[in-house]
N, C-alpha and C positions, 0 to 999 in steps of 0.2 A: 492827161492826169492833172487833177487840180492840186493847187499848192497845199491845201490842208491835208489831203490824203497822203501826199509825199512826206510832209512833215511828220504825220502820224506814224507812217511806216518806219521812217528813219529813227524817230524817238523810241518806238517799240523795239526795233532791232538792236539799238544801243543798250537799252535796258535788259533785253533778253541775253545779250552777250555778257553783261556783268553778272546776271543771275546764273547763267550757265557756268561761268568760272567758279562762282561760289558753290554751285551744286557739285562740281567736280571735286572741290575741297571737302564738301560734306560727305558725299556718297561715292566718290571715285574709288578706285582700287587701293586698298591699304596693304601694309606689309603683313606677312604671315606672323603667326604668334611666335614669340621669341622662344628658342630652345633654352637659351641661357638666361634665366630670370634675374632681374635686378635685385640686389640685396642692399637694403638701406642700413648703414651702420649708424652708430650713436652720434657720430660727428656730422652726419648729414651728407657726407660725400657719396657720390654714386659708386657702387661696386658693380662693375659690368665687364664683360669680356673685352679686353682691349685687343689691339691688333699689332702685328709685327710682320713686315714684309720678309719673305724668305726666298731663297733662290734654289731652283731645282726641285726635286720631288721628295726630299728628305722629310720624314714624318716625326723625327725626334727633336725635342727641345723647342723652346720658343723661337729662337733665332738661329737656325742651323748655319753651318759654315757656307759662305757664298761659293757658288761655282762660277768663277770669273771667266770661264771659257765659253759660257753660254749667255744668250740674251736673258736678262733678268725676267722672271715671271713671278710677280708678287702673289703671295698667298697669305691669308690672314688666319692663323690658327685660333681655335677657341681657347679661351683662358677662363679660369673659374671666377676671377674677380679683379677689379682694378685696385691695386694696392696704393699705399701712400706712405711717405716718409716725412722728413723734415721739410718745412715750407720756408722759402726765401721770399720775403715781401719787398717789392720794389715800387717806389713812388717817384713819378716824374711830374712835370707840369701838366701832362695830358693823360697819364695812365696810372692806374693802380694794378699791379700785377703780382700774382702768386706763382712762384716756380717751385715745383716739387723736386726734391733731391733725388727721388726715384725716377730715373729716366730723364730728368731735366725737362719734364713736361710743363707747359704753361697751362695751369689748371684753372686760374681765375684771371680775368682781365676786365677791369672797370674803366669806363671812359669818363674821365673827369670833365665837367662842363656839359655833360648830357645826363641830366637827372632822369630817373625812371618815370617820374611824374611831375607835372608842373607844381603840384601841391607838396612835393617831397624834394625840394631843391638840394638837400644835403645827401641824398642817396643816389649815387651814380649808377648809370645803366651798366649792367654786367653783360658783356658780349660773350666771353668765354667763361664757362663754369663747369665744375664737375658735379653739380647738383643733379640728382637723378631725374628730376622733372624736365630739365632743359639742358641735358648733357651736351657739351660742345667744348673740346679741348684741342690743343695743338701739341704734337709730340714728334719726336724724331730721334735719330742716332746714326750710328755707323754699322755697317755690315762687314765682317771680316773675321779672321782667325782669332784675333784679340782686339775686340772693339766693343764699345758700350752701346747697347740698344736702349730703347725706352723702358727696359726692365732693369737696367743696371743702376746701381746706387752710386751717386756722386757725393763728394765731400764739399761742403760750403764753408768759406772763410768766415762768413757772418750771416745772420738771418734777416737783417733789415738794411736796405739801401735807399737813399734818397738823393735825388739830383740836387746838388748844392746850388745856392743862389749864385748866379753869374756863370755857372758851368754850362758848357754846351753838350757834354757827353758824360754818360755814366756806364761803367763796365762792371758786370756781375759775373765772376768766374765760378765755375764748378769743376772739380777735378775728379778724374777716375784713373786708376792704374791697374795694371795686370801683373801677375807674378813673373810673366815672361820678360817684362821690361818695357812694355808699351804704356805710355802715359798720354791721356787725352784731357785737355782742358776745354770745356764747353763754355764759351764766353757770350753772354747776352750784352749787346751794346745798344743803349738807349740814347736818343738825341733829344735836345730841347725842341719844342714846337714840332714834334714829329710823331706819327703813329707807326713808323717803321722801326722794327727791332732787327738789328743785324745779329745773326747767330754764327759764331765761328767755332769750328772744331780744330783745335791746335794739337796735332798729333806729333809726339816725339817717340822715335823708334830707337830704343836702347837694346834691342835684341841682336841676334847674330844673323838675321835674315831680313830681306826686304819685307816691309809691311804693305799689305794691299787691303783696300776696303772701299766701301761706297757710302756716300751720304744718302739718307732718306729722310723725308719730312712729310708729315701727314696730319690731316684733321680727322677727328673722330667725333661723331655727334649722333644724337637721336633726332627723329623727325619731330618738329615742334608740335605742341599740343594744338588740336584743331579748335580755333576760337572764332571761326567764321559764322556769320548769321545770314539771314535772307538778304540784308542790304549792306553787308560788310564789303570792304574793298579788298580785292585779291591782288597781291603782289607776289612775284616769284620768290620762293625760298628753296634753295638747293645749291647744287654744285655748278660751277662754270669752269671750263677749260679754254685757254686761249693760246693760239700759236699764230705766226705770220700767215699761215695758209687758211686758218679758220679763226678769226679774231674773237669770236664769241659763241661758244658751243655750250648750250645748257645740258646738264646731265642731272635730271631730276631724280627724286628718290625712287619713283616707280621704274625708271630706266635702270637704276643701279640694282634693283631687285631682279630684273629680267636678265641682265648681262653685266659682266665686269668689264670696265673700260681698260684697255691696254693700248697705249699710244706713245710713240716716240716723237719728240718735238724739241725745238731749240728756240730760245728767246721768247718764251711764253710764260704763262703763270697759271696757277690753279686757285680757285676761290670757293668759299662757302658764303653765300650771300643771303640776306633777308631784307625786310623792309627797313630802309634807312642805314643799315650797318653791314659790314662785311669783314671777313678775314681772308687773306690771300698769301699763299706761298709764292715768292718771287725768286726763282733760281738765278745763279750768277749768269751774266751775259755771255752768249756764245758757247755755253756749256750744254751739250746734248743730254736730255733727261728722258726718263721713261715714266709716264703718268699712268696711274692705275686707280681703280675703285674696287671696293669690296663691301659686302654686307655680312655682319656677324650678329646673329640674333636680331635685335632691333637697333643696332648701331651701324652707321654708314661711315665708310672710310674713303677719303680722297687724299691721294698723296703722290709723291714722285720719288724716283731713285736717280742719283747722279751716276756718272761714269766711274769706273774703277780708278782709284788713285794709288800710286805707289810711293812709299817713303823709304829711301835707302837707309841702311844701317847707320846709326849715329846721327841721323839728320832729323829735321822737323819740317812739317808742312801744314798749312792752314787750308781747310775746306769750309766754305761758307755758303749761307743762304740768307735771304731776308724774309720777314713776315710783316704784312700790314694788318693791323688790328685797329679798326676805327670806323668813323662815319663815312658815308658815301658822298663826300665832298669832292666835286669834280676836279677842282684845282689841285688838291692833294693827291688824288688818284692819278692824274696825268703826270705828276712829278714822280710818283712811285714806280710806274712801269708803263710801257707803251700799251695803249688800248685798255688799261685798267679802268678808265672812266666809263667804259661801256657797261659796267655793272650797274650804273644808274640806267636802268632798262626802260627805254621809251618804246620798245617794240619796233615794228616796221616803219613807224613814222619818225624815226630818230632824225632824219634829215630835215624835218620840219621842227621837231621839238628842240633840237640843239640851238638854233637861232632864237627861238622863243625864250629858252632858259638864259641865253646870253643877254637878251634884252631885259629880262626880269632882273637879272643880277646887276646889270648896269643901272637900272632905275633904283634898285635897292641901295647901291653905293652912294646915291644922291639923297634919297629921302630917309634911309635908315629905319624903315618900318615895312615889314613884308606885307602887311595888310594894304597900306597905301600903294605899295609897289604893284600888287595885284590889280588894284583899281586903275592905276595909270597905265599898266600894261593892257588891260581890257579896253581902255579908251583908245590907245594907239592901234590895237588890232581892229577895233570898230571903225576907226578913222580910215585905216587901210582898205577896208571893205565898204567904205561909204557909198561909192558909186554903184557897186554891185547890189548892195542892199537897197539903194534908191530905186534901181531898176525893178527889183522884186516888189517893193512897196507900191510903186507906180502901177505895176501890173495888177496888184491886188486891189488898189483903189479903183482902177478902171473896171475891173471885174465886178466890184461892188456896185458901181454906177449902172452897169449893164444887167445886174441881177434881175430887175423886174422884167426886162425884155426877154431874157433867157427863160424865166419862169413862165412867161406867156407862151413862148414856143413849146415848152414842155406840156403845158395844159392843152395846147392845140394839137400837137403831134406826138403825144405821149405813147401811143401805140405803134407809131411808125418810126423806128429808130433811125432808119436810113434817111428819111425826110427830115427828121429832127436834126441829125448831125449836119446835113447839107445846109439847112437854114441857119444853124448856129455858126458854121464856118463862113457863111455869107455876111452875117453881122460882124464877125471878127474882122473880115476883110474890109468892109466899109469903114469900120471904126479904127482900122489899123492897130488892132490889138492881137497880140500873140498870147494865148492862154497859158503857154508853157514858159513864157519869158521870165516868170517869177521863180521857176524851179532851178534853173542853172546856177544863179548866184548862191542859192542855198547849198546846192550840191558841192560847189567849189569851196565853200567855207567849212564844210563838215570835217575834212582832214585836219584843218587848222584847229578847230575846236577840240577834236579828240586828242591831238598832240598837246594842246595846252592842258587838257585834263590830266595827261600822264606827267607832264612837267610839275603840276601842282601836287600830284600824288607821290612822285618819286623824290622830290626835293627835301632832303633832310633839314635844310635851312628853315623850313616852315614848321618843323617839329618843335612844339612848345613856344613858338614865336607869337607874341601878343600883337593885337591890333589896337583897339580902343575899348574903353568901358569894360563890358563883361567878357569880351573875347580875349582870353588869356592864352589860348593855344589854337593856332590856325589849322593844326593837323587833327584836332579833336572836334567832335560835334558841338554845336551851339548849346550850352547848358540850359538856356531858357527858350530855345527854338524860335527866336525872334527872326533870324535871317531866313530859315526855311519858310516861315509864314509869309514874310515879305516876298520871297521868291514865288510862292503860290499866288499871291495877289497880282504880281506883275505878269504871270502867265495868263491869269484870268483876263486882265486888261488887254493883253495882246490878242487874245481870242476875240474880244469884243470889237477890236479895231479891224479884225480880219473879216472878209466876207464869209457868211455862214455856209456850210456845206449843204448842197441841195438834198443830199441823202439824209433822211431823218435819223437813221441808225448811226451814221457817221457823225452827225451833229451831236447826238447824245454822248457818243464816245469822247468827242472832243471836249464836251463840257466836264467830263469826269477826269480828263487828263490832268488839270491843275491840282485836283485833290490827290490823285495817285502820285504825282511827282512830289507834292508837298510831303506826303507821308514817307516817301523814299528818302528825300533830302533831310528829313529830321535826323537821320543817323549818319549823314555824310560829313566829312571834315568841313569846318566853317570856312576855311580858305576857298574850297571849291564852291560852296554855296555863295560866298561873297562874289566870286566871279560871275555866277549866273544872275545874281541880283543886279549887278552893275550892267551886265550885257543886256538883260531884259529891259532895264530902265532906259538905256540908251536906244534900244530898238523901239520902245514905245514912243520916245520923244521924236525919233526920226520918222517913224511910221505916222504918227499924228500930224506932224508938220507936212509931210508929203500928201497925205490923204486930204487934209483940209485945204491945202493949196490947190490941189486938183479939183476938189469939189467947188471951191469958190471961182476957179477959172472956167 
């Protein structure tokens, strides 16, 4: 098989893979029509059936009395609408958070330092929101005889909290009490330079009997609006569950619709992830939990229940969990929980992508510009494959020199394929040329290039990162299409330096490929296009040098 044909098939296969992923997003199975319709109130908050885990088969009430003698089986009852009460606003150095006194839900969470758009630096990206269009909230509570669920009304000491200058911690308490004598203080603990929020339920039992209850925590969200196009980049959006036995298990929306997850685990976590950002529940270490999913209308629920906790009469006990709400920065994720960095999803080539990301981050720490970091990384990778590429280019140059002799054989033995192949192999033997020697180096490099592709796509550090001149966001397309056009020119030059395919149809297809890829790369992130421009330019230089050196010799 000739080099050009192999390259053509590889390129087409890669493009078809991307287009297939986008097709699945556009035309794949969608959720059934919601039975409980969204009601949009005047204040813009989403009014939607929320969820509450229950235990046993009781059908009465939102959160029936737990059956502590049986394994919890989460059920999410339909509710008419999501209510709202007093909002408590919290500002730290990294987060803007709105907590609703009804249930102590986190209804809004903005990430300071991550604008929604490079042209709107003052408007922070909102990861959690109760807006109907992109509904995504964090909620939880306690299950027991006298316990506050996410439908219970808490009292707030104040409505505005700010992390003071020089302070490392901010505590936001909400209190709930029952006429029986149970008092619960739900405390949100924010830390400086951290996207982790600790949530404590401080239970004081002033009744005449032991209190028993279970902590539960869950995300509730709608499937994001479909914004994919023919050449858009698909990245996974959905749920992920992790345990020591299965460190990264995707539970996408279609799977949630087919079946409800019910899983017992320990020392794991649950997350709802999307491109660049994620929210994750991180249970206390060594505490066994029961993870579950549920679908109510067009809302998807991912959560967990903790074990039953007892509080003796006259005593207090604290039950806690952590939540991570922030960007998919690997260093922060590693510090938050074991294996949480896996939500930066490189797929099956993670073992190659991780070293590439490490090298990219190391270069960035020295040059302090992600555009130049991509360029230097590409140069290092190209240098690492220099000898393999040289072998390929030498083979191509030799094949170019032998092209007239091969064509003469085809003219002479065109109707006798067996004789033609025999004569061609004789020429290859005499000239000590292996026509397939140029294929292996390219095949070896393909996994590295695909891994680098995912590194550039998944790195939140490139989001809104400028390079030079008109490139203000390496994660967005080139606004003037300069880089894609340069990339197309470099592909055209590479083809001119390569031996022309003997098949006329294949030759025509190869001539169209630069135009096709240019049109596709018009809509790709400029950081990815920059990589291809640099890689193609280095390949042209190396190929030109080797070809001319061989021709002159």
